[in-house]
C-alpha positions in Angstrom: -7.3 38.6 4.3 -8.2 35.0 4.3 -10.9 35.2 2.0 -8.6 37.3 -0.5 -5.4 35.5 0.1 -5.6 33.0 -2.7 -6.3 35.8 -5.0 -3.8 37.8 -6.9 -4.0 41.5 -5.0 -2.3 44.6 -5.6 1.0 44.5 -3.2 -0.1 48.1 -1.9 -3.5 47.0 -1.0 -2.1 43.8 0.5 0.2 45.8 2.6 -2.5 48.0 3.7 -4.7 45.0 4.7 -1.8 43.7 6.7 -1.6 47.3 8.8 -5.3 47.0 9.1 -5.1 43.7 10.7 -2.0 44.6 12.9 -2.6 48.1 13.8 -6.5 48.7 12.9 -7.2 52.1 14.4 -3.8 53.5 13.5 -4.1 52.7 9.9 -7.8 54.0 9.7 -6.8 57.2 11.7 -3.8 57.8 9.0 -6.1 57.1 6.3 -8.7 59.3 7.4 -6.5 62.1 8.2 -4.9 62.0 4.8 -8.1 61.7 3.0 -9.7 64.8 5.1 -6.8 67.0 4.1 -7.3 66.3 0.4 -11.3 66.4 0.6 -11.2 69.8 1.9 -8.8 71.2 -0.7 -11.0 69.4 -3.6 -14.2 70.4 -2.2 -12.8 74.0 -2.2 -11.8 74.0 -5.6 -15.1 72.4 -6.6 -17.3 74.9 -4.9 -15.2 77.7 -6.3 -14.3 78.6 -2.8 -10.5 78.3 -2.6 -8.4 79.4 0.6 -7.9 83.0 0.8 -4.5 84.2 0.0 -2.5 85.2 2.9 -1.7 88.7 4.1 1.6 90.0 3.5 2.3 90.0 7.1 1.6 86.3 7.3 3.8 85.1 4.7 7.2 83.3 5.9 8.7 83.3 2.2 9.0 79.5 2.2 6.1 78.5 -0.3 5.7 74.9 1.6 4.9 76.7 4.9 3.0 79.5 3.3 0.9 76.9 1.4 0.0 74.9 4.5 -0.9 78.2 6.6 -3.1 78.8 3.7 -4.8 75.8 3.8 -5.3 75.5 7.7 -8.6 74.3 7.3 -7.4 71.3 5.5 -5.1 70.6 8.4 -7.8 70.9 10.6 -10.1 68.7 8.6 -7.0 66.0 8.6 -6.9 66.5 12.6 -10.6 65.9 12.9 -10.2 63.0 10.6 -7.5 61.4 12.7 -8.8 62.0 16.2 -12.4 61.8 15.9 -13.8 60.6 12.5 -11.6 57.3 12.5 -11.8 56.5 15.9 -15.7 56.9 16.0 -16.2 55.0 12.7 -14.0 52.3 14.3 -16.3 51.8 17.0 -19.6 52.2 15.4 -18.8 49.8 12.7 -16.8 47.4 14.7 -20.0 47.0 16.8 -22.3 46.5 13.5 -20.2 43.8 12.3 -19.8 41.9 15.5 -23.4 42.4 16.1 -24.3 40.7 12.5 -21.4 38.4 12.4 -22.3 35.1 10.8 -25.7 36.3 10.1 -26.2 36.1 6.2 -29.9 35.7 5.9 -31.7 38.4 3.6 -33.6 39.5 6.8 -30.2 40.2 8.6 -28.7 41.9 5.6 -31.8 44.3 5.6 -31.7 44.8 9.4 -27.8 45.7 9.1 -28.5 48.2 6.2 -31.5 49.8 8.3 -29.1 49.9 11.5 -26.4 51.6 9.4 -28.5 54.2 7.9 -30.8 55.0 10.6 -28.7 54.8 13.9 -24.8 55.0 12.6 -25.3 57.4 10.1 -27.0 60.2 11.9 -24.4 60.0 14.7 -21.5 60.3 12.1 -23.1 63.0 10.1 -23.9 65.0 13.2 -20.4 65.0 14.5 -19.1 65.8 11.1 -21.4 68.5 10.3 -20.4 70.0 13.9 -16.9 69.6 13.1 -17.0 71.6 9.8 -18.7 74.1 11.5 -16.1 74.5 14.3 -13.4 74.4 11.3 -15.3 77.0 9.5 -15.0 79.4 12.5 -18.2 78.3 14.7 -17.2 79.2 18.3 -20.1 78.4 20.3 -22.8 75.7 20.8 -25.7 78.4 19.0 -23.5 78.4 16.1 -22.7 74.9 15.7 -26.6 73.8 16.4 -27.3 76.1 13.6 -25.1 74.4 11.4 -26.5 71.1 12.3 -30.1 72.3 11.9 -29.2 73.8 8.5 -27.4 70.8 7.1 -28.4 67.7 8.6 -31.5 66.6 6.6 -29.4 67.3 3.3 -26.4 65.4 4.5 -28.7 62.5 5.5 -30.4 62.5 2.0 -26.9 61.9 0.6 -26.1 59.2 3.1 -29.7 57.4 2.6 -28.8 57.5 -1.2 -25.5 56.0 -1.2 -25.6 53.9 2.3 -28.2 51.3 1.3 -26.4 50.5 -2.2 -22.9 50.5 -0.8 -24.1 48.2 2.0 -25.9 46.1 -0.6 -22.8 45.8 -2.7 -20.5 45.2 0.0 -22.8 42.3 1.5 -23.0 40.8 -1.9 -19.8 41.1 -3.6 -16.9 42.2 -1.5 -15.2 40.0 1.2 -15.6 41.3 4.5 -11.7 41.8 4.9 -11.8 44.6 2.0 -14.9 46.4 3.5 -12.7 48.9 5.2 -11.1 50.0 2.1 -14.4 49.9 0.2 -16.4 52.2 2.8 -13.3 54.3 2.9 -13.5 55.0 -0.8 -17.2 55.7 -0.6 -16.9 58.0 2.6 -14.1 59.9 1.0 -16.3 60.6 -2.4 -19.1 61.5 0.0 -17.4 63.7 2.2 -15.9 65.6 -0.7 -19.5 66.1 -1.9 -21.0 67.2 1.4 -18.1 69.4 1.8 -18.5 71.0 -1.4 -22.6 71.5 -0.8 -21.7 73.0 2.6 -19.3 75.3 1.1 -21.8 76.4 -1.8 -24.5 77.0 0.7 -22.1 79.1 2.8 -21.1 81.2 -0.4 -24.6 81.7 -1.5 -25.5 82.8 2.2 -22.8 85.5 2.0 -23.6 86.7 -1.2 -27.0 87.2 -0.3 -26.2 89.1 3.0 -24.0 91.3 0.7 -26.4 91.9 -1.8 -28.8 92.8 1.2 -26.4 95.0 2.6 -25.6 97.0 -0.9 -29.6 97.3 -1.4 -29.8 98.8 2.1 -26.8 101.2 1.5 -28.3 102.5 -2.1 -31.7 103.2 -0.5 -30.0 105.0 2.3 -28.1 106.8 -0.5 -31.1 107.8 -2.3 -33.0 108.8 1.0 -30.1 111.4 1.8 -30.2 113.0 -1.3 
């Protein structure tokens, strides 16, 4: 926090930075888990795919518990954020920052951007898509691989649109002590958008399947007459 200590900063941000310095992995995990929970809820609303209502037999009569049961995918995404996403990002980003510590030439900055976008981003996005697939109901390796094939390059295009610009902004304008909250905010926005796109694609696929089944049913009906 040395680079920002001399400046007046928000007390909440200051407390968060202290927590990052004292308990980096736990703080990142708690942040990622919390954001993951709300990302799923927001992405569902934006995509027009809110969670299905609970069946009468599933309801407990306690609104907070029923709400959590209805939003079970958000809970699963929070678990993913806490136990998978945050530790993975912590390790990868930490190694990247250590590898480029003290290197500030334009060449080094460009190389850092390339490593981030060509090596780290594909790893993180593959894990993210696979995890979303499992949360959505994938139960075998074939289903997970199909989800990755269907969404990988779409997600990478988003990463490649956002990643270089956000890294350039961080390198140019933001003290290294503030990189974690900065990239966390960027990641949360991108994650919500990606999740929304995945949900929209799933909705479109389900609609196309239903339309095909309805069309086939009508054709069979006409033939039987």
